[in-house]
LOMITOR-330307 format. One line per 5 residues: number of its first residue (from 1); their letters; for each residue x, z, y of C-alpha. Coordinates in nm, 4 decimals. Example, Ala and Ser with C-alpha at 12.3 -4.5 7.8 and 13.67 -1.06 7.14 Angstrom:
// LOMITOR-330307
1 = as = 1.2300:0.7800:-0.4500; 1.3670:0.7140:-0.1060
//
This chain:
// LOMITOR-330307
1 = mskvl = -0.6766:6.5745:-2.4566; -0.4732:6.2766:-2.5797; -0.1421:6.0987:-2.5980; -0.0236:5.8304:-2.3556; 0.1848:5.5221:-2.4355
6 = vlnas = 0.4784:5.4834:-2.1954; 0.5900:5.1263:-2.1221; 0.9149:5.0194:-1.9621; 0.8967:4.8171:-1.6388; 0.9103:4.5098:-1.8679
11 = yepln = 0.5957:4.6290:-2.0564; 0.8031:4.7129:-2.3644; 0.6863:5.0317:-2.5435; 0.9311:5.3172:-2.4807; 0.7678:5.6386:-2.5882
16 = itswr = 0.4507:5.8341:-2.6522; 0.4018:6.1326:-2.4258; 0.1404:6.3927:-2.3396; -0.1251:6.3198:-2.0806; 0.0177:6.6011:-1.8638
21 = raivl = 0.3655:6.4449:-1.8538; 0.2078:6.1055:-1.7762; 0.0178:6.2546:-1.4811; 0.3397:6.4088:-1.3468; 0.5180:6.0701:-1.3679
26 = iikgk = 0.2291:5.9024:-1.1817; 0.2110:6.1683:-0.9090; 0.5894:6.1509:-0.8569; 0.5606:5.7727:-0.8183; 0.7798:5.7021:-1.1203
31 = aetve = 0.5002:5.5343:-1.3178; 0.1680:5.3590:-1.2687; -0.1492:5.3593:-1.4769; -0.1988:5.0419:-1.6801; -0.4919:5.1512:-1.8997
36 = hngra = -0.7316:5.4429:-1.8822; -1.0252:5.5613:-2.0911; -1.2758:5.6188:-1.8119; -1.2465:5.9982:-1.8185; -1.1070:6.1655:-1.5088
41 = vytnf = -0.8521:6.4428:-1.4802; -0.9413:6.4998:-1.1154; -1.2000:6.3316:-0.8947; -1.1003:5.9634:-0.8599; -0.7960:6.0163:-1.0875
46 = plptv = -0.8613:5.8560:-1.4285; -0.6953:5.9925:-1.7419; -0.4291:5.7335:-1.8343; -0.3850:5.6049:-2.1889; -0.1032:5.3606:-2.1040
51 = irlrh = 0.1443:5.3955:-1.8171; 0.4313:5.1726:-1.7022; 0.7530:5.2951:-1.5453; 0.8250:5.1425:-1.2040; 1.2001:5.1044:-1.2755
56 = yvrip = 1.3524:4.9510:-1.5873; 1.5192:5.1982:-1.8255; 1.7876:5.0535:-2.0521; 1.7612:5.1834:-2.4067; 1.9989:5.1046:-2.6940
61 = ykeip = 1.8535:4.8927:-2.9740; 1.7895:5.0963:-3.2860; 1.7753:4.9090:-3.6148; 1.4850:5.0107:-3.8394; 1.6175:5.0662:-4.1918
66 = ltrrn = 1.4666:4.8583:-4.4724; 1.3467:5.1284:-4.7102; 1.0643:5.1533:-4.9601; 0.8924:5.4121:-4.7419; 0.9134:5.1942:-4.4293
71 = llyrd = 0.7885:4.8849:-4.6156; 0.4896:5.0719:-4.7571; 0.4175:5.2147:-4.4131; 0.4392:4.8708:-4.2496; 0.1925:4.7358:-4.5073
76 = nhtcq = -0.0401:5.0354:-4.4641; 0.0148:5.1425:-4.8276; -0.1932:4.8414:-4.9375; -0.1304:4.5594:-5.1850; -0.0734:4.2485:-4.9751
81 = ycgya = -0.2300:4.0266:-5.2425; -0.5530:4.2008:-5.3465; -0.5948:4.4775:-5.0876; -0.5723:4.7696:-5.3337; -0.4833:5.0913:-5.1515
86 = gdglt = -0.3794:5.3671:-5.3865; -0.1003:5.5157:-5.5903; 0.1512:5.3184:-5.7904; 0.2369:5.0456:-5.5414; 0.5540:4.8463:-5.6025
91 = ldhvi = 0.7633:4.6209:-5.3817; 0.7482:4.2453:-5.4375; 0.9844:3.9749:-5.3177; 0.7790:3.6871:-5.1727; 1.0555:3.4468:-5.2778
96 = prsrg = 1.1857:3.6017:-5.6022; 1.5449:3.7252:-5.6072; 1.6133:3.4965:-5.9012; 1.5372:3.2041:-5.6679; 1.7608:3.3264:-5.3886
101 = gkdiw = 1.5136:3.5601:-5.2171; 1.6844:3.8287:-5.0162; 1.6138:4.1950:-4.9514; 1.4873:4.1458:-4.5957; 1.1721:4.2535:-4.4100
106 = enmvs = 1.0314:3.8989:-4.4058; 1.0649:3.8589:-4.7840; 0.9300:4.1897:-4.9131; 0.5735:4.3206:-4.9359; 0.3926:4.6041:-5.1070
111 = acvrc = 0.1985:4.5041:-5.4164; 0.0050:4.6780:-5.6894; 0.1574:4.6614:-6.0379; -0.1156:4.4237:-6.1565; -0.0529:4.1674:-5.8800
116 = nvkkg = 0.3245:4.2022:-5.9068; 0.3131:4.1248:-6.2805; 0.0597:3.8437:-6.2288; 0.2748:3.6777:-5.9603; 0.5863:3.7186:-6.1714
121 = nrtpk = 0.8779:3.4902:-6.0920; 0.6770:3.2566:-5.8684; 0.6083:3.2177:-5.5002; 0.2624:3.3215:-5.3724; 0.1703:2.9527:-5.3368
126 = earmp = 0.2702:2.8715:-5.6941; 0.0796:3.1754:-5.8224; -0.2201:3.0931:-5.5974; -0.2015:3.4438:-5.4533; -0.1970:3.4185:-5.0741
131 = lhitp = -0.0640:3.7098:-4.8729; -0.3125:3.8959:-4.6521; -0.0523:3.9305:-4.3739; 0.2739:3.7437:-4.3207; 0.5544:3.9995:-4.3614
136 = rkphs = 0.7700:4.0567:-4.0541; 1.0298:4.2992:-3.9321; 0.8993:4.5712:-3.6992; 1.0282:4.4956:-3.3486; 1.0533:4.8497:-3.2200
141 = slyfe = 1.1743:5.1811:-3.3506; 0.8517:5.3165:-3.2022; 0.6461:5.0771:-3.4180; 0.5564:5.3228:-3.6950; 0.4560:5.6029:-3.4602
146 = iarht = 0.2329:5.3699:-3.2585; 0.0850:5.2275:-3.5801; -0.0038:5.5819:-3.6896; -0.1741:5.6588:-3.3565; -0.3770:5.3344:-3.3588
151 = rgdah = -0.5264:5.3785:-3.7060; -0.9033:5.4004:-3.6899; -1.0629:5.3743:-3.3471; -0.8089:5.5769:-3.1495; -0.5860:5.4139:-2.8872
156 = qewrk = -0.6893:5.0537:-2.9592; -0.5734:4.9561:-2.6088; -0.2119:5.0236:-2.7218; -0.2194:4.7349:-2.9726; -0.1700:4.4606:-2.7135
161 = yvigl = 0.1647:4.6112:-2.6095; 0.3209:4.6188:-2.9576; 0.4473:4.3021:-3.1261; 0.3398:4.2631:-3.4884; 0.0750:4.5352:-3.4984
166 = tg = -0.2221:4.4122:-3.6990; -0.5786:4.5286:-3.7349
//
């Protein structure tokens, strides 16, 4: 059937699980249904799409590495200046390194070669090339997996539980 987003007691995304495992957690009283899609597994038992654990589970913070692959994935393999989505994307520093810009999530975006050359050694404002989306660091190690599952029309109800996920 489908996957289910598991939230901590604090509504923080923890995991993605199968609908069968989600049903078991609900029946055992360890979780509650937060969202469902209207379909029923049993009579008067809706198929959950988001569940929340009843007790808080402490998980260690996992830093998401700043890599080319992760940056392109965050930006949906799209130029953040013109919207081009194809091969040959580069990484651009919003504030150029020559002006003190650092290699951090909030200062790097994907850009096509044409836009990267056009922007050059200027800020987007100076080059009159506004960014489509303000770059930010993903808040969860689960961010990329949830982003993959919410592409298109699937699992749109998950979006409200993930910080920084854009349309």
